[in-house]
C-alpha positions as a LaTeX table, in Angstrom:
\begin{tabular}{lrrr}
\hline
Residue & $x$ (\AA) & $y$ (\AA) & $z$ (\AA) \\
\hline
Met1 & $-8.89$ & $-6.04$ & 90.33 \\
Ser2 & $-7.49$ & $-3.20$ & 88.25 \\
Tyr3 & $-3.83$ & $-2.21$ & 87.99 \\
Leu4 & $-4.51$ & 0.93 & 90.03 \\
Glu5 & $-6.16$ & $-1.09$ & 92.79 \\
Ala6 & $-3.22$ & $-3.50$ & 92.79 \\
Ile7 & $-0.77$ & $-0.61$ & 93.15 \\
Ile8 & $-2.78$ & 0.95 & 95.99 \\
Leu9 & $-2.95$ & $-2.35$ & 97.90 \\
Ala10 & 0.78 & $-2.89$ & 97.35 \\
Ile11 & 1.50 & 0.59 & 98.72 \\
Ile12 & $-0.63$ & $-0.19$ & 101.78 \\
Glu13 & 1.20 & $-3.49$ & 102.26 \\
Gly14 & 4.64 & $-1.95$ & 101.83 \\
Leu15 & 3.88 & 0.89 & 104.24 \\
Thr16 & 2.26 & $-1.13$ & 107.01 \\
Glu17 & 3.78 & $-4.63$ & 107.03 \\
Phe18 & 6.79 & $-3.74$ & 109.16 \\
Leu19 & 5.15 & $-0.97$ & 111.18 \\
Pro20 & 3.31 & $-1.80$ & 114.45 \\
Val21 & $-0.01$ & $-0.67$ & 113.01 \\
Ser22 & $-1.55$ & $-3.86$ & 111.53 \\
Ser23 & $-1.47$ & $-4.32$ & 107.77 \\
Thr24 & $-4.74$ & $-6.28$ & 108.11 \\
Gly25 & $-6.59$ & $-3.25$ & 109.47 \\
His26 & $-5.37$ & $-1.12$ & 106.61 \\
Met27 & $-6.27$ & $-3.76$ & 104.03 \\
Ile28 & $-9.81$ & $-3.88$ & 105.43 \\
Ile29 & $-10.29$ & $-0.16$ & 104.98 \\
Gly30 & $-8.46$ & $-0.06$ & 101.65 \\
Thr31 & $-10.49$ & $-2.84$ & 100.03 \\
Ala32 & $-13.73$ & $-1.42$ & 101.47 \\
Leu33 & $-13.09$ & 2.06 & 100.09 \\
Met34 & $-12.24$ & 0.62 & 96.67 \\
Gly35 & $-15.24$ & $-1.73$ & 96.74 \\
Leu36 & $-13.10$ & $-4.84$ & 96.21 \\
Glu37 & $-14.77$ & $-8.14$ & 96.93 \\
Pro38 & $-12.58$ & $-10.68$ & 98.79 \\
Ser39 & $-12.34$ & $-13.09$ & 95.86 \\
Asn40 & $-9.87$ & $-15.97$ & 95.93 \\
Phe41 & $-7.42$ & $-14.00$ & 93.80 \\
Val42 & $-7.69$ & $-10.86$ & 95.96 \\
Lys43 & $-6.94$ & $-12.98$ & 99.04 \\
Leu44 & $-3.98$ & $-14.55$ & 97.24 \\
Phe45 & $-2.76$ & $-11.15$ & 96.09 \\
Thr46 & $-2.74$ & $-9.61$ & 99.57 \\
Ile47 & $-0.62$ & $-12.49$ & 100.89 \\
Phe48 & 1.62 & $-13.14$ & 97.88 \\
Ile49 & 2.81 & $-9.53$ & 97.55 \\
Gln50 & 4.48 & $-10.02$ & 100.92 \\
Leu51 & 7.31 & $-11.60$ & 98.93 \\
Gly52 & 8.22 & $-8.14$ & 97.69 \\
Thr53 & 8.35 & $-6.76$ & 101.21 \\
Ile54 & 10.49 & $-9.74$ & 102.30 \\
Leu55 & 12.96 & $-8.90$ & 99.54 \\
Ser56 & 13.26 & $-5.36$ & 100.89 \\
Val57 & 14.59 & $-6.74$ & 104.20 \\
Leu58 & 17.07 & $-8.94$ & 102.37 \\
Val59 & 18.34 & $-5.98$ & 100.35 \\
Leu60 & 18.62 & $-3.57$ & 103.29 \\
Tyr61 & 20.22 & $-6.07$ & 105.69 \\
Trp62 & 21.95 & $-8.48$ & 103.31 \\
Lys63 & 25.21 & $-8.50$ & 105.30 \\
Arg64 & 23.41 & $-9.83$ & 108.39 \\
Phe65 & 22.45 & $-12.97$ & 106.50 \\
Phe66 & 26.09 & $-13.95$ & 105.98 \\
Lys67 & 27.43 & $-13.45$ & 109.51 \\
Ser68 & 26.80 & $-16.84$ & 111.11 \\
Leu69 & 24.58 & $-19.91$ & 111.18 \\
Asp70 & 23.45 & $-18.93$ & 114.68 \\
Phe71 & 21.47 & $-16.13$ & 113.04 \\
Tyr72 & 19.35 & $-18.69$ & 111.19 \\
Tyr73 & 19.03 & $-21.02$ & 114.16 \\
Lys74 & 17.63 & $-18.18$ & 116.26 \\
Leu75 & 15.13 & $-17.31$ & 113.55 \\
Val76 & 14.00 & $-20.94$ & 113.47 \\
Ala77 & 13.65 & $-20.95$ & 117.26 \\
Ala78 & 11.57 & $-17.77$ & 117.12 \\
Ala79 & 9.41 & $-19.05$ & 114.25 \\
Ile80 & 8.45 & $-22.34$ & 115.93 \\
Pro81 & 5.69 & $-21.16$ & 118.35 \\
Ala82 & 3.56 & $-19.24$ & 115.84 \\
Ser83 & 4.11 & $-21.86$ & 113.13 \\
Ile84 & 2.79 & $-24.63$ & 115.37 \\
Leu85 & $-0.17$ & $-22.65$ & 116.72 \\
Gly86 & $-1.03$ & $-21.33$ & 113.27 \\
Phe87 & $-1.04$ & $-24.83$ & 111.81 \\
Val88 & $-3.01$ & $-26.47$ & 114.64 \\
Phe89 & $-5.58$ & $-23.73$ & 115.20 \\
Asn90 & $-5.85$ & $-22.28$ & 111.70 \\
Asp91 & $-9.52$ & $-23.19$ & 111.22 \\
Ala92 & $-10.47$ & $-21.92$ & 114.67 \\
Ile93 & $-8.67$ & $-18.64$ & 114.03 \\
Asp94 & $-10.49$ & $-18.22$ & 110.72 \\
Ser95 & $-13.86$ & $-19.04$ & 112.27 \\
Phe96 & $-13.79$ & $-17.15$ & 115.55 \\
Leu97 & $-11.20$ & $-14.39$ & 115.31 \\
Glu98 & $-11.09$ & $-13.08$ & 111.77 \\
Ser99 & $-13.85$ & $-10.50$ & 111.98 \\
Pro100 & $-13.56$ & $-6.79$ & 111.22 \\
Leu101 & $-14.98$ & $-5.92$ & 114.64 \\
Met102 & $-12.26$ & $-8.03$ & 116.30 \\
Val103 & $-9.65$ & $-6.20$ & 114.21 \\
Gly104 & $-11.06$ & $-2.83$ & 115.27 \\
Phe105 & $-11.01$ & $-3.62$ & 118.98 \\
Thr106 & $-7.58$ & $-5.26$ & 118.76 \\
Leu107 & $-6.18$ & $-2.18$ & 117.06 \\
Val108 & $-7.48$ & 0.02 & 119.87 \\
Ile109 & $-6.22$ & $-2.26$ & 122.64 \\
Gly110 & $-2.82$ & $-2.62$ & 120.97 \\
Gly111 & $-2.65$ & 1.13 & 120.50 \\
Ile112 & $-3.25$ & 1.75 & 124.20 \\
Ile113 & $-0.45$ & $-0.69$ & 125.03 \\
Leu114 & 1.95 & 1.07 & 122.66 \\
Leu115 & 1.31 & 4.37 & 124.48 \\
Phe116 & 3.04 & 2.93 & 127.55 \\
Val117 & 5.60 & 0.50 & 126.09 \\
Asp118 & 8.45 & 3.03 & 126.16 \\
Lys119 & 7.91 & 3.58 & 129.89 \\
Trp120 & 7.55 & $-0.10$ & 130.74 \\
Phe121 & 10.74 & $-1.21$ & 129.01 \\
Asn122 & 13.13 & 1.73 & 129.33 \\
Lys123 & 16.31 & $-0.05$ & 130.44 \\
Pro124 & 17.55 & $-1.99$ & 127.38 \\
Gln125 & 20.80 & $-3.91$ & 127.56 \\
Ile126 & 21.11 & $-5.44$ & 124.08 \\
Ala127 & 21.82 & $-3.11$ & 121.16 \\
Asp128 & 22.41 & $-5.80$ & 118.53 \\
Ser129 & 19.84 & $-8.51$ & 117.82 \\
Asp130 & 22.71 & $-10.92$ & 117.05 \\
Asp131 & 23.50 & $-10.92$ & 120.77 \\
Ile132 & 20.23 & $-12.47$ & 121.92 \\
Ser133 & 20.17 & $-16.04$ & 123.22 \\
Phe134 & 18.13 & $-18.90$ & 121.80 \\
Lys135 & 15.84 & $-18.67$ & 124.82 \\
Gln136 & 15.23 & $-14.97$ & 124.16 \\
Ala137 & 14.57 & $-15.69$ & 120.48 \\
Phe138 & 12.03 & $-18.35$ & 121.44 \\
Ile139 & 10.29 & $-15.99$ & 123.89 \\
Ile140 & 10.05 & $-13.31$ & 121.19 \\
Gly141 & 8.53 & $-16.00$ & 118.97 \\
Cys142 & 5.93 & $-16.68$ & 121.66 \\
Tyr143 & 4.95 & $-13.02$ & 121.59 \\
Gln144 & 4.57 & $-13.35$ & 117.82 \\
Cys145 & 1.73 & $-15.81$ & 118.49 \\
Leu146 & $-0.38$ & $-12.82$ & 119.52 \\
Ala147 & $-0.32$ & $-11.78$ & 115.88 \\
Leu148 & $-2.57$ & $-14.76$ & 115.09 \\
Ile149 & $-5.30$ & $-12.50$ & 116.43 \\
Pro150 & $-6.12$ & $-10.23$ & 113.46 \\
Gly151 & $-5.36$ & $-6.59$ & 114.10 \\
Thr152 & $-2.63$ & $-7.25$ & 116.65 \\
Ser153 & 0.21 & $-6.65$ & 114.18 \\
Arg154 & 3.02 & $-9.17$ & 113.85 \\
Ser155 & 5.52 & $-6.32$ & 113.94 \\
Ala156 & 4.08 & $-4.83$ & 117.13 \\
Ser157 & 3.94 & $-8.14$ & 118.99 \\
Thr158 & 7.50 & $-9.16$ & 118.11 \\
Ile159 & 9.00 & $-5.73$ & 118.78 \\
Val160 & 7.34 & $-5.55$ & 122.19 \\
Gly161 & 8.48 & $-9.13$ & 122.78 \\
Gly162 & 12.03 & $-8.08$ & 121.96 \\
Met163 & 11.84 & $-5.14$ & 124.34 \\
Thr164 & 10.73 & $-7.45$ & 127.15 \\
Gln165 & 14.01 & $-9.30$ & 126.53 \\
Lys166 & 16.06 & $-6.14$ & 127.06 \\
Leu167 & 16.58 & $-5.29$ & 123.39 \\
Thr168 & 16.72 & $-1.66$ & 122.35 \\
Arg169 & 13.84 & $-0.43$ & 120.21 \\
Lys170 & 16.04 & $-0.54$ & 117.11 \\
Ala171 & 17.41 & $-4.04$ & 117.80 \\
Ala172 & 13.91 & $-5.35$ & 118.56 \\
Ala173 & 12.56 & $-3.84$ & 115.34 \\
Glu174 & 15.38 & $-5.31$ & 113.26 \\
Phe175 & 14.88 & $-8.78$ & 114.71 \\
Ser176 & 11.18 & $-8.38$ & 113.92 \\
Phe177 & 12.10 & $-7.65$ & 110.30 \\
Phe178 & 14.29 & $-10.75$ & 110.10 \\
Leu179 & 11.66 & $-12.95$ & 111.73 \\
Ala180 & 9.12 & $-11.77$ & 109.16 \\
Ile181 & 11.02 & $-13.55$ & 106.40 \\
Pro182 & 10.32 & $-17.20$ & 107.33 \\
Met183 & 6.80 & $-16.37$ & 108.56 \\
Met184 & 5.72 & $-14.40$ & 105.50 \\
Leu185 & 7.46 & $-16.73$ & 103.06 \\
Gly186 & 5.69 & $-19.68$ & 104.64 \\
Ala187 & 2.33 & $-17.90$ & 104.57 \\
Ser188 & 2.78 & $-16.99$ & 100.89 \\
Leu189 & 3.68 & $-20.54$ & 99.87 \\
Val190 & 0.81 & $-22.06$ & 101.88 \\
Lys191 & $-1.65$ & $-19.59$ & 100.36 \\
Leu192 & $-0.37$ & $-20.30$ & 96.85 \\
Tyr193 & $-0.65$ & $-24.06$ & 97.42 \\
Ser194 & $-4.19$ & $-23.75$ & 98.79 \\
Phe195 & $-5.18$ & $-21.51$ & 95.88 \\
Phe196 & $-4.26$ & $-24.11$ & 93.27 \\
Lys197 & $-5.39$ & $-27.05$ & 95.41 \\
Asp198 & $-8.90$ & $-25.59$ & 95.41 \\
Gly199 & $-8.93$ & $-25.64$ & 91.63 \\
Asn200 & $-8.25$ & $-21.96$ & 91.01 \\
Thr201 & $-6.23$ & $-20.73$ & 88.06 \\
Ile202 & $-4.32$ & $-17.52$ & 87.37 \\
Ser203 & $-4.69$ & $-15.57$ & 84.14 \\
Asn204 & $-1.87$ & $-13.70$ & 82.41 \\
Glu205 & $-3.33$ & $-10.41$ & 83.62 \\
Glu206 & $-3.42$ & $-11.66$ & 87.20 \\
Ile207 & 0.23 & $-12.71$ & 86.91 \\
Asn208 & 1.01 & $-9.15$ & 85.82 \\
Leu209 & $-0.89$ & $-7.82$ & 88.84 \\
Leu210 & 1.15 & $-10.04$ & 91.17 \\
Ile211 & 4.40 & $-8.86$ & 89.59 \\
Ile212 & 3.41 & $-5.19$ & 89.85 \\
Gly213 & 2.23 & $-5.69$ & 93.42 \\
Asn214 & 5.51 & $-7.23$ & 94.49 \\
Val215 & 7.63 & $-4.56$ & 92.78 \\
Val216 & 5.63 & $-1.71$ & 94.31 \\
Gly217 & 5.56 & $-3.39$ & 97.73 \\
Phe218 & 9.33 & $-3.87$ & 97.58 \\
Ile219 & 10.06 & $-0.21$ & 96.80 \\
Val220 & 7.60 & 1.17 & 99.36 \\
Ala221 & 8.78 & $-1.23$ & 102.08 \\
Ile222 & 12.38 & $-0.07$ & 101.71 \\
Val223 & 11.31 & 3.52 & 102.34 \\
Ala224 & 8.98 & 2.48 & 105.17 \\
Ile225 & 11.65 & 0.45 & 106.99 \\
Lys226 & 14.24 & 3.24 & 106.85 \\
Thr227 & 11.72 & 5.85 & 107.99 \\
Phe228 & 10.32 & 3.61 & 110.74 \\
Ile229 & 13.74 & 2.94 & 112.24 \\
Asp230 & 14.49 & 6.68 & 112.35 \\
Ile231 & 11.14 & 7.55 & 113.98 \\
Leu232 & 11.30 & 4.64 & 116.41 \\
Thr233 & 14.84 & 5.47 & 117.53 \\
Lys234 & 14.10 & 9.16 & 118.07 \\
Tyr235 & 10.50 & 9.22 & 119.29 \\
Gly236 & 9.38 & 5.73 & 120.34 \\
Phe237 & 5.95 & 4.15 & 119.96 \\
Lys238 & 3.52 & 6.79 & 121.19 \\
Ala239 & 2.63 & 8.16 & 117.74 \\
Phe240 & 1.97 & 4.64 & 116.46 \\
Gly241 & $-0.19$ & 3.96 & 119.51 \\
Trp242 & $-2.44$ & 6.94 & 118.84 \\
Tyr243 & $-2.58$ & 6.07 & 115.16 \\
Arg244 & $-3.77$ & 2.53 & 115.95 \\
Ile245 & $-6.45$ & 3.85 & 118.29 \\
Val246 & $-7.79$ & 6.21 & 115.63 \\
Leu247 & $-7.71$ & 3.52 & 112.92 \\
Gly248 & $-9.45$ & 1.01 & 115.17 \\
Met249 & $-12.16$ & 3.52 & 116.05 \\
Ile250 & $-12.69$ & 4.26 & 112.35 \\
Ile251 & $-13.26$ & 0.55 & 111.66 \\
Ile252 & $-15.62$ & 0.18 & 114.64 \\
Val253 & $-17.61$ & 3.29 & 113.66 \\
Met254 & $-17.85$ & 2.14 & 110.04 \\
Leu255 & $-19.19$ & $-1.24$ & 111.16 \\
Leu256 & $-21.69$ & 0.23 & 113.61 \\
Ser257 & $-22.93$ & 2.65 & 110.94 \\
Gly258 & $-23.77$ & $-0.24$ & 108.63 \\
His259 & $-20.74$ & $-0.43$ & 106.35 \\
Ser260 & $-19.79$ & $-3.90$ & 105.16 \\
Leu261 & $-16.16$ & $-4.67$ & 105.89 \\
Gln262 & $-14.39$ & $-8.00$ & 105.47 \\
Val263 & $-11.04$ & $-9.34$ & 106.59 \\
Ile264 & $-8.92$ & $-10.17$ & 103.57 \\
\hline
\end{tabular}
């Protein structure tokens, strides 16, 4: 992996991680266009640079993390369902679900759902994610389990889950950002542990790539979060729905035309 490729992947990660468009789908296309093979380090890189995007949430919403312990308890409650399912069914998910064709179809299906979400849940009652109950947090966490299916988008599933619990679009999106922290931090640490457990090593150049990737991802994610909140508040999900449908169709067409795509 070159420095330019690392920067491009970090930009993709920063732009798509918190948007309801599936960062996995974008990584598939990005790595395919650049001709990157899914080596052990490339797989580590795409997960580990999530630390930079996590930091962007901490910087933008740092005051929220000092308001009360209930904030953390609710995040734990919401993180439990996907953590358990991900741990128990990890091998099955890898074997049966992580295919580019699955990602393509899931993008399209999720896009169609996003076209109607604003009409389905148009009577929100909770404008601040701090006001949700533990039960509502847990239910949102159950929706996050859908993100174990590649291409679903963790952001999309949790935001829609929040809207089903009467949160406004903005409040649901912000809770989705907060919930990303324990999930992505856990995924990064597990991936790093597995990487070294399998006997892999990291060179000085690869360390530099990881540092650059996290810095770029951090900067891009800050811009993406601010822009996303503005668009979501003013216009809703329809544009993201159409975008997902187009992206999913691109992946499906590429596969059917003989292109080799792999889930990172």
